[in-house]
MARFI-81083 format. One record per residue: residue number from 1; residue in one letter; z, y, x of N, C-alpha, C in turn. Coordinates in nm, 4 decimals, m for minus. Atoms other than C-alpha are relative to their C-alpha. Layout:
<vomars>
+-----+--------+----------+----------+----------+----------+----------+----------+----------+----------+----------+
| num | residu |      n_w |      n_v |      n_u |     ca_w |     ca_v |     ca_u |      c_w |      c_v |      c_u |
+-----+--------+----------+----------+----------+----------+----------+----------+----------+----------+----------+
| NUM |      a |        Z |        Y |        X |        Z |        Y |        X |        Z |        Y |        X |
...
+-----+--------+----------+----------+----------+----------+----------+----------+----------+----------+----------+
</vomars>
This chain:
<vomars>
+-----+--------+----------+----------+----------+----------+----------+----------+----------+----------+----------+
| num | residu |      n_w |      n_v |      n_u |     ca_w |     ca_v |     ca_u |      c_w |      c_v |      c_u |
+-----+--------+----------+----------+----------+----------+----------+----------+----------+----------+----------+
|   1 |      x |  m0.1366 |  m0.0269 |  m0.0412 |  m1.2779 |  m0.3022 |  m2.8150 |   0.0022 |   0.1261 |   0.0860 |
|   2 |      x |  m0.0121 |  m0.1221 |  m0.0781 |  m1.1581 |   0.0214 |  m2.6612 |   0.0338 |  m0.0330 |   0.1455 |
|   3 |      x |  m0.0338 |   0.0162 |  m0.1408 |  m1.1167 |   0.0676 |  m2.2881 |   0.1494 |  m0.0255 |   0.0160 |
|   4 |      x |  m0.1452 |   0.0185 |  m0.0079 |  m0.7415 |   0.0984 |  m2.3398 |   0.0392 |  m0.1396 |  m0.0467 |
|   5 |      x |  m0.0275 |   0.1352 |   0.0489 |  m0.7413 |  m0.2271 |  m2.5384 |  m0.0352 |  m0.1055 |   0.1033 |
|   6 |      x |   0.0395 |   0.0935 |  m0.1047 |  m0.9307 |  m0.4068 |  m2.2634 |   0.1022 |   0.0002 |   0.1127 |
|   7 |      x |  m0.0983 |  m0.0105 |  m0.1086 |  m0.6860 |  m0.2775 |  m2.0031 |   0.1330 |  m0.0636 |  m0.0412 |
|   8 |      x |  m0.1229 |   0.0638 |   0.0493 |  m0.3916 |  m0.3900 |  m2.2193 |  m0.0132 |  m0.1515 |   0.0033 |
|   9 |      x |   0.0242 |   0.1448 |  m0.0047 |  m0.5454 |  m0.7367 |  m2.2499 |   0.0057 |  m0.0517 |   0.1427 |
|  10 |      x |  m0.0029 |   0.0405 |  m0.1414 |  m0.5930 |  m0.7534 |  m1.8718 |   0.1445 |  m0.0004 |   0.0494 |
|  11 |      x |  m0.1409 |  m0.0056 |  m0.0410 |  m0.2307 |  m0.6456 |  m1.8163 |   0.0772 |  m0.1194 |  m0.0561 |
|  12 |      x |  m0.0669 |   0.1161 |   0.0611 |  m0.1139 |  m0.9168 |  m2.0580 |  m0.0356 |  m0.1282 |   0.0748 |
|  13 |      x |   0.0414 |   0.1189 |  m0.0751 |  m0.3162 |  m1.1762 |  m1.8667 |   0.0664 |  m0.0038 |   0.1374 |
|  14 |      x |  m0.0699 |  m0.0029 |  m0.1290 |  m0.1575 |  m1.0624 |  m1.5398 |   0.1436 |  m0.0492 |  m0.0153 |
|  15 |      x |  m0.1352 |   0.0496 |   0.0279 |   0.1849 |  m1.1260 |  m1.6935 |  m0.0048 |  m0.1517 |  m0.0176 |
|  16 |      x |   0.0166 |   0.1448 |   0.0180 |   0.0631 |  m1.4711 |  m1.8012 |  m0.0270 |  m0.0688 |   0.1335 |
|  17 |      x |   0.0297 |   0.0569 |  m0.1317 |  m0.0688 |  m1.5303 |  m1.4490 |   0.1287 |  m0.0177 |   0.0800 |
|  18 |      x |  m0.1284 |   0.0136 |  m0.0706 |   0.2728 |  m1.4606 |  m1.2984 |   0.0806 |  m0.1160 |  m0.0579 |
|  19 |      x |  m0.0752 |   0.1087 |   0.0647 |   0.4343 |  m1.6946 |  m1.5528 |  m0.0563 |  m0.1363 |   0.0391 |
|  20 |      x |   0.0625 |   0.1282 |  m0.0361 |   0.1832 |  m1.9715 |  m1.4743 |   0.0296 |  m0.0368 |   0.1450 |
|  21 |      x |  m0.0317 |   0.0265 |  m0.1412 |   0.2390 |  m1.9366 |  m1.0992 |   0.1460 |  m0.0409 |   0.0155 |
|  22 |      x |  m0.1426 |   0.0353 |  m0.0061 |   0.6163 |  m1.9460 |  m1.1487 |   0.0229 |  m0.1410 |  m0.0546 |
|  23 |      x |  m0.0164 |   0.1314 |   0.0620 |   0.5889 |  m2.2507 |  m1.3750 |  m0.0407 |  m0.1112 |   0.0964 |
|  24 |      x |   0.0472 |   0.0989 |  m0.0965 |   0.3995 |  m2.4364 |  m1.1006 |   0.0750 |   0.0083 |   0.1332 |
|  25 |      x |  m0.0781 |  m0.0225 |  m0.1221 |   0.6526 |  m2.3180 |  m0.8394 |  m0.0891 |   0.0488 |   0.1140 |
|  26 |      x |   0.0912 |  m0.0577 |  m0.0989 |   0.3744 |  m2.1265 |  m0.6612 |   0.0281 |   0.1481 |   0.0228 |
|  27 |      x |  m0.0378 |  m0.1406 |  m0.0154 |   0.5471 |  m1.7864 |  m0.6816 |   0.0940 |   0.0107 |   0.1184 |
|  28 |      x |  m0.0807 |  m0.0159 |  m0.1205 |   0.6990 |  m1.6630 |  m0.3576 |   0.0901 |   0.1226 |  m0.0108 |
|  29 |      x |  m0.0918 |  m0.1131 |  m0.0025 |   1.0036 |  m1.4405 |  m0.3162 |  m0.0221 |   0.0876 |   0.1224 |
|  30 |      x |   0.0258 |  m0.0760 |  m0.1234 |   0.8823 |  m1.3302 |   0.0278 |  m0.1498 |   0.0201 |   0.0192 |
|  31 |      x |   0.1421 |  m0.0244 |  m0.0262 |   0.5495 |  m1.1629 |   0.1006 |  m0.0410 |  m0.0583 |   0.1351 |
|  32 |      x |   0.0492 |   0.0458 |  m0.1304 |   0.3309 |  m1.2930 |   0.3827 |   0.0212 |   0.1097 |   0.1046 |
|  33 |      x |  m0.0124 |  m0.0970 |  m0.1089 |   0.3511 |  m1.1236 |   0.7215 |  m0.1020 |   0.1120 |  m0.0189 |
|  34 |      x |   0.0869 |  m0.1174 |   0.0155 |   0.1950 |  m0.7773 |   0.7376 |  m0.1406 |  m0.0259 |   0.0525 |
|  35 |      x |   0.1340 |   0.0255 |  m0.0543 |  m0.0909 |  m0.8999 |   0.9577 |  m0.0806 |  m0.0935 |  m0.0896 |
|  36 |      x |   0.0708 |   0.0880 |   0.0938 |  m0.1758 |  m1.1708 |   0.7011 |  m0.0640 |   0.0811 |  m0.1123 |
|  37 |      x |   0.0501 |  m0.0848 |   0.1081 |  m0.2247 |  m0.8965 |   0.4440 |  m0.1238 |   0.0801 |   0.0423 |
|  38 |      x |   0.1129 |  m0.0779 |  m0.0518 |  m0.4872 |  m0.7314 |   0.6664 |  m0.1285 |  m0.0821 |   0.0129 |
|  39 |      x |   0.1173 |   0.0865 |  m0.0113 |  m0.7310 |  m1.0238 |   0.6472 |  m0.1227 |   0.0641 |  m0.0641 |
|  40 |      x |   0.1254 |  m0.0488 |   0.0566 |  m1.0935 |  m0.9324 |   0.5877 |  m0.0828 |  m0.1137 |  m0.0600 |
|  41 |      x |   0.0681 |   0.1153 |   0.0582 |  m1.1908 |  m1.2827 |   0.4730 |   0.0152 |   0.0032 |  m0.1525 |
|  42 |      x |  m0.0163 |   0.0101 |   0.1454 |  m1.2574 |  m1.3449 |   0.1035 |   0.1286 |  m0.0763 |  m0.0321 |
|  43 |      x |  m0.1255 |   0.0613 |   0.0444 |  m0.9269 |  m1.4313 |  m0.0672 |   0.1014 |  m0.0151 |   0.1140 |
|  44 |      x |  m0.0879 |   0.0093 |  m0.1181 |  m0.7577 |  m1.3872 |   0.2759 |   0.0245 |  m0.1454 |   0.0381 |
|  45 |      x |  m0.0181 |   0.1440 |  m0.0178 |  m0.8190 |  m1.7585 |   0.3145 |   0.0316 |  m0.0409 |   0.1434 |
|  46 |      x |  m0.0334 |   0.0322 |  m0.1380 |  m0.7724 |  m1.7408 |   0.6896 |   0.1473 |   0.0264 |   0.0322 |
|  47 |      x |  m0.1381 |  m0.0364 |  m0.0321 |  m0.4167 |  m1.6066 |   0.6644 |   0.1032 |  m0.0376 |  m0.1060 |
|  48 |      x |  m0.0977 |   0.0345 |   0.1038 |  m0.2601 |  m1.7181 |   0.3363 |  m0.0578 |  m0.0988 |  m0.1000 |
|  49 |      x |   0.0397 |   0.0904 |   0.1072 |  m0.2683 |  m1.9680 |   0.0531 |  m0.0569 |   0.0825 |  m0.1153 |
|  50 |      x |   0.0634 |  m0.0716 |   0.1114 |  m0.4735 |  m1.8769 |  m0.2539 |   0.1029 |   0.0597 |  m0.0953 |
|  51 |      x |  m0.1004 |  m0.0530 |   0.0913 |  m0.1632 |  m1.8366 |  m0.4707 |   0.0703 |   0.1222 |   0.0595 |
|  52 |      x |  m0.0560 |  m0.1189 |  m0.0636 |  m0.0254 |  m1.5896 |  m0.2146 |  m0.0960 |   0.1180 |  m0.0166 |
|  53 |      x |   0.0993 |  m0.1054 |   0.0197 |  m0.3499 |  m1.3928 |  m0.2340 |   0.0080 |   0.0535 |  m0.1429 |
|  54 |      x |  m0.0127 |  m0.0433 |   0.1390 |  m0.3185 |  m1.3866 |  m0.6141 |   0.1210 |   0.0909 |  m0.0174 |
|  55 |      x |  m0.1261 |  m0.0709 |   0.0210 |   0.0427 |  m1.2677 |  m0.5990 |   0.0082 |   0.1312 |   0.0768 |
|  56 |      x |  m0.0259 |  m0.1157 |  m0.0865 |   0.0324 |  m1.0211 |  m0.3126 |  m0.1187 |   0.0938 |   0.0206 |
|  57 |      x |   0.1169 |  m0.0880 |  m0.0146 |  m0.3233 |  m0.8823 |  m0.3156 |  m0.0683 |   0.0234 |  m0.1345 |
|  58 |      x |   0.0755 |  m0.0132 |   0.1246 |  m0.5080 |  m0.9536 |  m0.6415 |   0.0804 |   0.0704 |  m0.1095 |
|  59 |      x |  m0.0783 |  m0.0566 |   0.1098 |  m0.2307 |  m0.8779 |  m0.8908 |   0.0414 |   0.1455 |   0.0262 |
|  60 |      x |  m0.0361 |  m0.1411 |  m0.0230 |  m0.0979 |  m0.5588 |  m0.7237 |  m0.1208 |   0.0938 |  m0.0060 |
|  61 |      x |   0.1209 |  m0.0828 |   0.0047 |  m0.4538 |  m0.4283 |  m0.6852 |  m0.0404 |   0.0276 |  m0.1441 |
|  62 |      x |   0.0370 |  m0.0206 |   0.1407 |  m0.5320 |  m0.4841 |  m1.0528 |   0.1006 |   0.0875 |  m0.0721 |
|  63 |      x |  m0.1009 |  m0.0852 |   0.0638 |  m0.2019 |  m0.3353 |  m1.1656 |  m0.0205 |   0.1469 |   0.0388 |
|  64 |      x |   0.0216 |  m0.1377 |  m0.0453 |  m0.2746 |  m0.0256 |  m0.9561 |  m0.1225 |   0.0611 |  m0.0686 |
|  65 |      x |   0.1202 |  m0.0494 |   0.0684 |  m0.6259 |   0.0077 |  m1.1030 |   0.0295 |   0.0308 |  m0.1469 |
|  66 |      x |  m0.0339 |  m0.0213 |   0.1408 |  m0.4854 |  m0.0279 |  m1.4542 |   0.0882 |   0.1239 |  m0.0171 |
|  67 |      x |  m0.0927 |  m0.1126 |   0.0115 |  m0.2048 |   0.2231 |  m1.3954 |  m0.0670 |   0.1348 |   0.0252 |
|  68 |      x |   0.0635 |  m0.1271 |  m0.0357 |  m0.4277 |   0.4880 |  m1.2407 |  m0.1231 |   0.0306 |  m0.0839 |
|  69 |      x |   0.1200 |  m0.0193 |   0.0796 |  m0.7159 |   0.4398 |  m1.4826 |  m0.1278 |  m0.0091 |   0.0817 |
|  70 |      x |   0.1165 |   0.0134 |  m0.0876 |  m0.9479 |   0.3669 |  m1.1915 |  m0.0948 |  m0.1072 |  m0.0535 |
|  71 |      x |   0.1008 |   0.0970 |   0.0433 |  m1.2663 |   0.1678 |  m1.2403 |   0.0391 |  m0.1406 |   0.0450 |
|  72 |      x |  m0.0240 |   0.1401 |  m0.0325 |  m1.2235 |  m0.2071 |  m1.2522 |  m0.1243 |  m0.0569 |   0.0683 |
|  73 |      x |   0.1186 |   0.0625 |  m0.0603 |  m1.4514 |  m0.4384 |  m1.0538 |  m0.1041 |  m0.0318 |  m0.1077 |
|  74 |      x |   0.1064 |   0.0312 |   0.0966 |  m1.7884 |  m0.4996 |  m1.2195 |   0.0013 |  m0.1466 |  m0.0391 |
|  75 |      x |  m0.0023 |   0.1448 |   0.0249 |  m1.7492 |  m0.8739 |  m1.1889 |   0.1275 |  m0.0574 |   0.0587 |
|  76 |      x |  m0.1160 |   0.0718 |  m0.0515 |  m1.4600 |  m1.1087 |  m1.1405 |  m0.0284 |  m0.1486 |  m0.0188 |
|  77 |      x |   0.0241 |   0.1444 |   0.0058 |  m1.4990 |  m1.4773 |  m1.0585 |   0.0953 |  m0.0700 |   0.0962 |
|  78 |      x |  m0.0981 |   0.0644 |  m0.0871 |  m1.1771 |  m1.6081 |  m0.9102 |   0.0331 |  m0.1424 |  m0.0413 |
|  79 |      x |  m0.0314 |   0.1349 |   0.0464 |  m1.1484 |  m1.9239 |  m1.1196 |  m0.0612 |  m0.1084 |   0.0889 |
|  80 |      x |   0.0541 |   0.1062 |  m0.0869 |  m1.3899 |  m2.1271 |  m0.9007 |   0.0825 |  m0.0202 |   0.1282 |
|  81 |      x |  m0.0826 |   0.0145 |  m0.1202 |  m1.1764 |  m2.0534 |  m0.5928 |   0.1325 |  m0.0671 |  m0.0348 |
|  82 |      x |  m0.1248 |   0.0633 |   0.0438 |  m0.8622 |  m2.1484 |  m0.7855 |  m0.0204 |  m0.1496 |  m0.0204 |
|  83 |      x |   0.0287 |   0.1423 |   0.0222 |  m1.0259 |  m2.4763 |  m0.8865 |  m0.0164 |  m0.0743 |   0.1322 |
|  84 |      x |   0.0201 |   0.0625 |  m0.1316 |  m1.1199 |  m2.5464 |  m0.5228 |   0.1291 |  m0.0117 |   0.0809 |
|  85 |      x |  m0.1242 |   0.0002 |  m0.0779 |  m0.7694 |  m2.4748 |  m0.3930 |   0.1133 |  m0.0623 |  m0.0811 |
|  86 |      x |  m0.1124 |   0.0473 |   0.0813 |  m0.4891 |  m2.5094 |  m0.6471 |  m0.0409 |  m0.1187 |  m0.0864 |
|  87 |      x |   0.0475 |   0.1068 |   0.0877 |  m0.6986 |  m2.7311 |  m0.8738 |  m0.0115 |  m0.1356 |   0.0666 |
|  88 |      x |   0.0118 |   0.1270 |  m0.0720 |  m0.7313 |  m2.9975 |  m0.6036 |   0.1366 |  m0.0610 |   0.0310 |
|  89 |      x |  m0.1355 |   0.0532 |  m0.0212 |  m0.3534 |  m3.0381 |  m0.5800 |   0.0431 |  m0.0758 |  m0.1246 |
|  90 |      x |  m0.0467 |   0.0766 |   0.1166 |  m0.1684 |  m3.2770 |  m0.8052 |   0.1031 |   0.0828 |  m0.0764 |
|  91 |      x |  m0.0836 |  m0.0890 |   0.0800 |  m0.0315 |  m3.0001 |  m1.0256 |  m0.0605 |   0.0110 |  m0.1398 |
|  92 |      x |   0.0516 |  m0.0233 |   0.1358 |  m0.0595 |  m2.9489 |  m1.4033 |  m0.0437 |   0.1462 |  m0.0146 |
|  93 |      x |   0.0429 |  m0.1395 |  m0.0133 |  m0.2633 |  m2.6317 |  m1.3512 |  m0.0910 |   0.0486 |  m0.1129 |
|  94 |      x |   0.0910 |  m0.0397 |   0.1080 |  m0.4517 |  m2.6155 |  m1.6836 |   0.0301 |   0.1398 |  m0.0523 |
|  95 |      x |  m0.0374 |  m0.1317 |   0.0518 |  m0.2562 |  m2.3111 |  m1.8065 |  m0.0390 |   0.1097 |   0.0989 |
|  96 |      x |   0.0387 |  m0.0958 |  m0.1032 |  m0.3126 |  m2.1303 |  m1.4769 |  m0.1508 |   0.0231 |  m0.0024 |
|  97 |      x |   0.1462 |  m0.0126 |  m0.0004 |  m0.6864 |  m2.2020 |  m1.4855 |  m0.0491 |   0.0734 |  m0.1251 |
|  98 |      x |   0.0397 |  m0.0685 |   0.1241 |  m0.7130 |  m2.0878 |  m1.8492 |   0.0276 |   0.1499 |   0.0111 |
|  99 |      x |  m0.0342 |  m0.1409 |  m0.0180 |  m0.5382 |  m1.7608 |  m1.7603 |  m0.1002 |   0.0678 |   0.0937 |
| 100 |      x |   0.0963 |  m0.0570 |  m0.0939 |  m0.7693 |  m1.7033 |  m1.4627 |  m0.1389 |   0.0140 |  m0.0624 |
| 101 |      x |   0.1301 |  m0.0084 |   0.0689 |  m1.0798 |  m1.7798 |  m1.6736 |  m0.0021 |   0.1215 |  m0.0926 |
| 102 |      x |  m0.0080 |  m0.1132 |   0.0929 |  m0.9645 |  m1.5250 |  m1.9316 |  m0.0043 |   0.1325 |   0.0772 |
| 103 |      x |   0.0056 |  m0.1208 |  m0.0825 |  m0.9047 |  m1.2646 |  m1.6576 |  m0.1420 |   0.0252 |   0.0487 |
| 104 |      x |   0.1395 |  m0.0145 |  m0.0440 |  m1.2528 |  m1.3291 |  m1.5169 |  m0.0853 |   0.0578 |  m0.1123 |
| 105 |      x |   0.0788 |  m0.0456 |   0.1153 |  m1.4017 |  m1.2802 |  m1.8652 |   0.0318 |   0.1464 |  m0.0346 |
| 106 |      x |  m0.0396 |  m0.1353 |   0.0387 |  m1.2021 |  m0.9650 |  m1.9458 |  m0.0468 |   0.1046 |   0.1002 |
| 107 |      x |   0.0389 |  m0.0978 |  m0.1017 |  m1.2714 |  m0.7919 |  m1.6157 |  m0.1515 |   0.0144 |   0.0060 |
| 108 |      x |   0.1470 |  m0.0046 |  m0.0062 |  m1.6396 |  m0.8845 |  m1.6113 |  m0.0571 |   0.0695 |  m0.1233 |
| 109 |      x |   0.0489 |  m0.0601 |   0.1246 |  m1.6811 |  m0.7695 |  m1.9729 |   0.0358 |   0.1469 |  m0.0125 |
| 110 |      x |  m0.0418 |  m0.1395 |   0.0118 |  m1.5041 |  m0.4361 |  m1.9198 |  m0.1071 |   0.0920 |   0.0558 |
| 111 |      x |   0.1004 |  m0.0978 |  m0.0468 |  m1.7196 |  m0.1302 |  m1.8713 |   0.0701 |   0.1068 |   0.0778 |
+-----+--------+----------+----------+----------+----------+----------+----------+----------+----------+----------+
</vomars>
């Protein structure tokens, strides 16, 4: 697959990720406080919920990398964190987890 094709697939998965978060009512209309966004902890777990990190840090960062043609991360493994956080709630999160697994695969496989 071409680099452009991989980036298109990643962009499509980001759209699916937003849809899955909205379907589970985990999408927020308001961003976290500015200081929460400055967290240096993995997934900003000390200042926000995992779904907030996905929406306000992970997704915008990936969209920016895709738009600018910048290098993507060498590896992506966010599904285990999603399973530990969102997956432990009584939510029908199978679609969300499948989307995150696909994103992990696409980003890790991209060169």
